[in-house]
KENUGU-25178 format. One line per field, with one value per residue (C-alpha): residue number from 1; residue in three letters; x, y negated, z negated. Coordinates in nm, 2 decimals, always signed. Layout:
REM residues N
koltor NUM:...
finu ALA:...
x X:...
y Y:...
z Z:...
This chain:
REM residues 65
koltor 1:2:3:4:5:6:7:8:9:10:11:12:13:14:15:16:17:18:19:20:21:22:23:24:25:26:27:28:29:30:31:32:33:34:35:36:37:38:39:40:41:42:43:44:45:46:47:48:49:50:51:52:53:54:55:56:57:58:59:60:61:62:63:64:65
finu MET:ASN:ALA:ILE:ILE:ALA:ARG:LEU:LYS:SER:LYS:THR:TYR:MET:LEU:GLN:ILE:LEU:VAL:LEU:VAL:LEU:GLY:VAL:LEU:GLU:LEU:ASN:PHE:SER:LEU:LEU:GLN:GLN:TYR:LEU:GLY:ALA:TRP:TYR:GLY:VAL:SER:PHE:ILE:VAL:ILE:SER:VAL:LEU:GLY:ALA:PHE:VAL:ARG:GLU:LEU:THR:LYS:ALA:PRO:VAL:GLY:VAL:LYS
x +11.66:+11.47:+11.54:+11.92:+11.84:+11.66:+11.93:+12.14:+11.91:+11.94:+12.21:+12.24:+12.34:+12.58:+12.78:+12.83:+12.93:+13.19:+13.31:+13.35:+13.64:+13.76:+13.83:+13.94:+14.18:+14.33:+14.32:+14.55:+14.76:+14.78:+14.65:+14.49:+14.77:+15.01:+14.82:+14.65:+14.91:+14.81:+14.45:+14.42:+14.22:+13.99:+13.91:+13.74:+13.53:+13.44:+13.26:+13.14:+12.92:+12.89:+12.66:+12.50:+12.39:+12.27:+12.07:+11.88:+11.82:+11.69:+11.38:+11.17:+11.26:+11.46:+11.21:+10.97:+10.92
y -9.17:-9.46:-9.49:-9.49:-9.82:-9.97:-9.95:-10.11:-10.45:-10.46:-10.68:-10.50:-10.16:-10.41:-10.53:-10.18:-10.07:-10.33:-10.28:-9.87:-10.00:-10.22:-9.93:-9.70:-9.99:-10.00:-9.65:-9.58:-9.92:-10.13:-10.45:-10.66:-10.62:-10.70:-11.01:-11.14:-11.05:-11.19:-11.22:-10.83:-10.78:-11.04:-10.92:-10.64:-10.86:-11.09:-10.81:-10.66:-11.00:-11.08:-10.71:-10.78:-11.12:-10.95:-10.73:-11.00:-11.15:-10.82:-10.77:-10.51:-10.17:-10.08:-10.12:-10.30:-10.69
z -13.09:-13.17:-13.56:-13.48:-13.22:-13.47:-13.75:-13.50:-13.50:-13.87:-13.99:-14.32:-14.09:-13.88:-14.14:-14.28:-13.97:-13.93:-14.32:-14.16:-13.88:-14.09:-14.36:-14.10:-13.92:-14.35:-14.36:-14.06:-13.99:-14.34:-14.11:-14.40:-14.72:-14.45:-14.35:-14.67:-14.93:-15.27:-15.15:-15.07:-15.34:-15.32:-14.98:-15.12:-15.32:-15.08:-14.85:-15.17:-15.17:-14.87:-14.84:-15.14:-14.96:-14.65:-14.85:-14.98:-14.65:-14.53:-14.79:-14.52:-14.43:-14.10:-13.83:-14.01:-13.90
């Protein structure tokens, strides 16, 4: 249980949980395409770049600071 709690403090894990929730919502309701229109594809690129950026910020393994 402590390992799960430690991972929830990680920025990288929190970003990936957010992406997971957005992916489930998008799969079921197609909300992003409706609101983003032509920018729909670009949104996936931005999410990927943001994930890589957050990964660069967190060099230490989860639970080590």
